[in-house]
C-alpha positions as CSV (number, residue, x, y, z in Angstrom):
1,M,-3.7,4.6,-24.9
2,K,-6.6,2.5,-23.4
3,R,-5.1,-0.9,-24.8
4,A,-1.7,0.2,-23.2
5,Q,-3.0,0.6,-19.9
6,Q,-5.2,-2.6,-19.9
7,A,-1.8,-4.4,-21.2
8,L,0.1,-2.6,-18.0
9,E,-2.8,-3.7,-15.8
10,T,-2.5,-7.3,-17.0
11,L,1.3,-7.3,-16.8
12,A,0.9,-6.3,-12.9
13,E,-1.9,-9.0,-12.2
14,W,0.2,-11.5,-13.7
15,F,3.3,-10.4,-11.5
16,A,1.3,-10.4,-8.5
17,L,-0.5,-13.8,-9.1
18,A,3.0,-15.0,-9.6
19,G,4.2,-13.7,-6.1
20,G,1.1,-15.2,-4.5
21,F,1.9,-18.7,-6.5
22,V,5.5,-18.2,-4.8
23,V,4.0,-17.7,-1.4
24,V,1.9,-20.9,-1.8
25,V,5.0,-23.0,-2.9
26,L,6.8,-21.4,-0.1
27,M,4.4,-22.3,2.4
28,L,4.1,-25.7,1.1
29,M,8.0,-26.2,1.2
30,V,8.3,-24.8,4.6
31,S,5.4,-27.3,5.9
32,L,7.3,-30.3,4.3
33,D,10.6,-29.1,6.0
34,A,8.9,-29.2,9.3
35,L,6.8,-32.3,9.0
36,G,9.9,-34.0,7.6
37,R,12.5,-33.0,10.0
38,K,9.8,-34.5,13.0
39,T,9.5,-37.7,10.6
40,V,11.9,-38.8,8.0
41,G,14.3,-35.8,7.7
42,A,14.8,-32.1,6.5
43,L,13.9,-31.4,3.1
44,P,17.3,-30.6,1.4
45,G,17.9,-27.2,0.5
46,A,14.8,-25.8,2.0
47,L,16.2,-23.1,4.4
48,E,18.2,-21.8,1.5
49,F,15.4,-22.1,-1.1
50,S,12.8,-20.5,1.3
51,E,15.4,-17.4,1.6
52,A,15.2,-17.1,-2.1
53,L,11.8,-17.3,-2.7
54,M,11.4,-14.4,-0.4
55,V,12.6,-12.1,-3.3
56,P,10.1,-12.8,-5.9
57,A,7.5,-13.1,-3.4
58,V,8.2,-9.5,-2.1
59,F,9.2,-7.5,-5.4
60,L,6.9,-8.9,-8.0
61,P,3.5,-7.8,-6.8
62,L,5.1,-4.1,-6.1
63,M,3.7,-2.7,-9.5
64,F,0.2,-4.3,-8.9
65,V,0.0,-2.9,-5.4
66,Q,0.9,0.8,-6.3
67,M,-1.9,0.5,-9.4
68,K,-4.6,-0.5,-6.8
69,R,-3.0,2.4,-4.3
70,E,-3.0,-0.2,-1.6
71,H,0.5,0.4,-0.3
72,V,0.4,1.5,3.6
73,F,-0.2,5.3,4.1
74,V,-1.0,7.3,6.7
75,G,-3.7,10.0,6.0
76,V,-4.1,11.6,9.5
77,V,-2.6,14.7,8.4
78,T,-3.7,14.8,4.9
79,A,-7.4,13.8,5.2
80,A,-8.2,17.3,6.4
81,L,-6.8,18.8,3.4
82,P,-8.6,19.6,0.1
83,L,-8.2,17.2,-2.5
84,R,-6.2,19.2,-4.7
85,T,-4.0,19.3,-2.1
86,Q,-3.8,15.8,-1.6
87,A,-3.2,15.2,-4.9
88,L,-0.3,17.4,-5.0
89,L,1.0,15.9,-2.0
90,D,0.5,12.0,-3.4
91,G,2.2,13.3,-6.7
92,I,5.2,14.6,-4.8
93,A,5.2,11.2,-3.1
94,A,5.2,9.6,-6.1
95,V,8.3,11.3,-7.3
96,V,10.1,10.8,-4.1
97,G,9.2,7.2,-4.4
98,M,10.2,7.1,-8.1
99,L,14.0,8.2,-7.2
100,I,14.2,6.0,-4.2
101,F,12.9,2.8,-6.2
102,G,15.0,3.9,-9.3
103,L,18.2,4.2,-7.2
104,L,17.0,0.7,-5.6
105,T,16.9,-0.6,-9.5
106,W,20.0,1.0,-10.6
107,L,22.0,-0.5,-7.6
108,A,20.0,-4.2,-7.7
109,L,20.9,-4.6,-11.4
110,G,24.3,-4.1,-10.7
111,K,24.2,-6.8,-8.2
112,A,22.3,-8.8,-10.5
113,L,24.7,-8.5,-13.2
114,D,27.5,-9.7,-11.2
115,A,25.3,-12.7,-10.0
116,L,24.8,-13.5,-13.4
117,A,28.4,-13.0,-14.5
118,V,29.5,-15.5,-11.7
119,R,26.5,-17.9,-11.5
120,E,26.0,-17.2,-7.8
121,Y,24.5,-19.9,-5.6
122,R,24.3,-21.0,-2.4
123,I,25.9,-24.1,-1.3
124,A,23.7,-26.2,1.2
125,I,23.4,-30.1,0.9
126,I,22.3,-29.4,-2.7
127,A,23.7,-26.4,-4.7
128,V,20.9,-23.4,-4.8
129,P,21.2,-21.0,-7.8
130,I,21.0,-17.3,-6.2
131,W,21.3,-15.4,-9.4
132,P,18.2,-15.7,-10.9
133,F,16.5,-14.5,-7.9
134,R,18.6,-11.6,-7.7
135,W,17.0,-10.4,-11.1
136,M,13.5,-10.4,-9.6
137,I,14.9,-7.2,-7.5
138,P,15.3,-4.8,-10.2
139,L,12.3,-6.2,-12.5
140,G,10.1,-5.5,-9.4
141,T,11.5,-2.3,-8.6
142,G,11.7,-1.0,-12.3
143,L,8.2,-1.7,-12.6
144,M,7.4,0.2,-9.6
145,V,9.2,2.9,-10.9
146,F,7.1,2.8,-14.1
147,Q,3.8,2.5,-12.1
148,L,5.0,5.4,-9.6
149,V,5.7,7.5,-13.0
150,L,2.0,6.7,-13.9
151,T,0.8,7.6,-10.5
152,A,2.7,10.9,-10.3
153,I,1.1,12.0,-13.7
154,H,-2.4,11.1,-12.8
155,E,-2.2,12.8,-9.1
156,F,-0.4,16.2,-10.7
157,G,-3.5,15.9,-13.1
158,R,-6.0,15.7,-10.1
159,A,-4.2,18.5,-8.5
160,F,-4.2,21.0,-11.5
161,G,-7.7,19.9,-13.1
162,A,-7.1,17.8,-15.7
163,A,-8.5,14.9,-13.2
164,E,-9.1,11.4,-14.7
165,P,-10.9,8.9,-12.7
166,L,-9.0,6.6,-10.5
167,P,-7.7,3.4,-11.7
168,E,-9.8,0.6,-11.3
169,G,-10.0,-1.0,-8.0
170,A,-8.5,2.0,-6.5
171,E,-10.3,3.8,-3.6
172,P,-10.1,8.3,-3.1
173,L,-8.8,9.1,0.3
174,P,-11.7,9.6,2.6
175,P,-12.7,13.1,3.1
176,G,-11.4,15.0,6.2
């Protein structure tokens, strides 16, 4: 079980690293495009590639962020509640998240299959393939669903007494 958890953490870290790398590439490409427009000319396809690169930048790190419990949340109401109640509410929130991200995964998978079938691309000065980027959405949201399942199991365990410590790097909610 420990090896599986370590493998999942490594997978999540690699996808987060890939998302960060995409952000760096995106930053360099937009900077070169801006400089080029002022000097020799715009970078061909920069707008189209920047739109496409936003997808992996957003969706690949989802699992890692959930694993570390770093998604934005507002604890104003729940901070005063007992820890078991907080854990129960967090477990319920994870189940709701599973349903929402599961639906997103299912819908995005259909779109990715359609895009692959027609080899979707966007025409600019150069042809920019879109279909590979469409696969980043169901990949990222599917891994998010998997992590939300693990989060729900953990939180319900905390709520009903079989608590394990939080994942490494995750911090509990501050007491009220």
